[in-house]
N, C-alpha and C positions, 0 to 999 in steps of 0.2 A: 840230428836235425829234425825239424818239424816238416809237416807235409808241404807247406808253402815253399820252404827252402829246397826240399826234394824236387819240387816242380821246377824251380828256377835252375837248379844245378843240372837236371836231366833234360830240360827243354820240353817236358811232357806236361800238358795242362793237368791241373788238380783233378778235374772231373774224369779225365782219362786214367789217371793213376788209381782213382777209386774203383773204376771199372776193372782195371787189371788186377787189383786186389781181390775184388769179388770173384773174378774168374780164376784166381789162384795162379796167374801168370808170373807174379812176383811174390816173394815171401812177405808175411805180415811184419809190421814193425814191432818193436818192443813196447808193450803196454806200460805206461807210466801213471795212467789214471783212467777212470772209466771211459773218458772221451778223448784221450790223448795217447799218441804213439810216437816213438822216436825211430828214425831211420838212419842208415849209415851208407857208406860208399858202396857197399855191395848192392844196395837198392838202386843207387844211381847207375851202376854198371848193368844191372839186370834190366832197368827201364830202357837204357840205350839199346840194349840187345833186342828187346821186344819191339821197340820203335823201328829199328832197322828192318826187322822181319815184317812188320805191318805196313810201313810206309815204303821201305826200300824194295823189298821182295814182293809186296802186295799179297801176302799170304792171308788166308782166312784164319779164323780163330782156332778151328781144329788143327790146321796145318802148323800154326805157331806152337800149339801144344806138342805136336809130334816132334818138331825141330828142337824145342826146349828139352824134351825128354832125351833126345840124342846127344845134345850138348852136355847134359848132366850125367850121361852114361860115359864113364871114364874108359870104357873098353872100346869105344868108337874112335877110330883114327881120324886125323884131320882130312885125309883124302876121301875117306868114306863119308865124312860129314858133309863136305862140299858136294860130293856126288848126290847124296840123299837130299840136300837142300835144293839142288838144281832139279831133281825129279819132283820135288814138291812144287816148285815154280811152274814146271811143265805139266803137272798132273791134270790140269783142266783142258789141255790141248787135245784136239781130235786127230787121231792118226790120219795121215794123208797118203793115199795109195794111187791116185790118178788126178789128171787135170794139170793146169799150168803150175800150181804150187809143187806138185810131185816132180814135174820136169825141172823146175828150178832147184829142188833138193838134189837131183841127180847132178846138175851143174855144180852145185856147192861141193858135193862129195868128190867130184872129179878135181875141182880146184884144190881141195884139201890133200888129195893124193899127190897132185903135182907139187905142192908145197912141202910134202913129206911131213905133214902135221898129223899127229895122232889125236884126233878129237872124237870123243864118244858120241854116240847118236843122241844122247839126252842133253847135250850142250845146247843151252837156250839160243845162243847166237847163230847156230846152224839154221834153225827155222826162221830167225829174224832176217838173216841175209837172203834166204829163199823168198821170203815175203817182199823184201825190197826189190829183188830182181823181177818178181811177178808183177809188182806195181809198175815198174818201169816198162815192162812189156805191154801192160794194158794201155800205155800211151804210144804204142807202136815204136818203142825205142828199146835199145839194148845197151849193155855196158861192155865195151871192148875188153877182151882178155887182158891186154896190157894195163888198162886202167884198174881193173879188178885186182890184178897182181900188185900194182903200186899201193892200193888201199891195204892189201894184205901185209905188205912189208911195213907200212906205217903202223898198222895195228900191232904187228909183232914187236916193234920198238916200244910202243906205248905199254904193251902188256909186260914186257921185261922190266920196265921202269916201275910199274904198279906192283909187280910181284916182289921186287926188291924192297918195297916199303911195307909189305904185309906184316902185321903183328901176329905172331904165332905162339905167344907164351901160354895161351889157353884156348880152348875150343870157342868160347864166347868171343874173345878178341879176334880170332881168326874169321868167324862169321861176319862180325861187324866190319872188319877190315876188307874182306872180299866184297861185301855189298857196297861199302863206301867207295871202294876203288871202281866198282862197276858203274855206280851212279855218277859220282863226281868226275871220275876219270873219263867216262864216256861223254859226259856233258862238256867237259873242258876240251876234249879232242874235237868234238863236233863244232864247238864255238870257235876254236882256233882255225879249223878248216874253213868255216864261213867267213871269218875275218880275212884270211888269206885270199879267199875267193873274191871278196869285196875289193881288196887292194889291187889284185892283179886284173880284175875285170875293169876297174876304173882306169888302170894304166893302159889296158888294151883299147878301151873306147875313147879315152881322153888322156893322152900322154902328158898334157900340160899339167904341172902340179897346182894344186889348190892353194890359195893363200892361207897362212896359219890363222886359226881363230883367236880372237882377242880374249 
């Protein structure tokens, strides 16, 4: 396929593909003339991988290179790959040792112990949950333990569904699958929670049903 078709099949703009080619993030095409190259499905797959790392994981160019090197290294296991990917995502974080966020991290770790979940310290969501709790406290509010536990159980059900759909036939597919599950799955779960909130809040404030829209 030509460059325009590669762009269409991968969802990556032509200008971005040319940039990735210059940076050697994707292999060059097969030269068929001085100004023309042909590309195959392996280029489509590689572009989708690079796109997921750049847009999904928000990695920098050097970080993308590091992850691609790990993916291309057949001695790296899937578990190690996901751990190293998470560390790349967290690499710009500043360690927290005191203050409200540190207190929230202690609460998160206590919750994980109560749930009997084995979650490594580098897990991105650990700090994300602590940041959410810290934000809530900045408004002089707190999340009751039973509500936090309910969120945890819902999250566990969603995670098991996502894990059951992971593509693990290759390291590249595993990374794309994990990032897609994290982005799309998180967005879908949040959207459904907000839709449920809108429904039950309306029922709480105004039990009378609204007339159907034409």
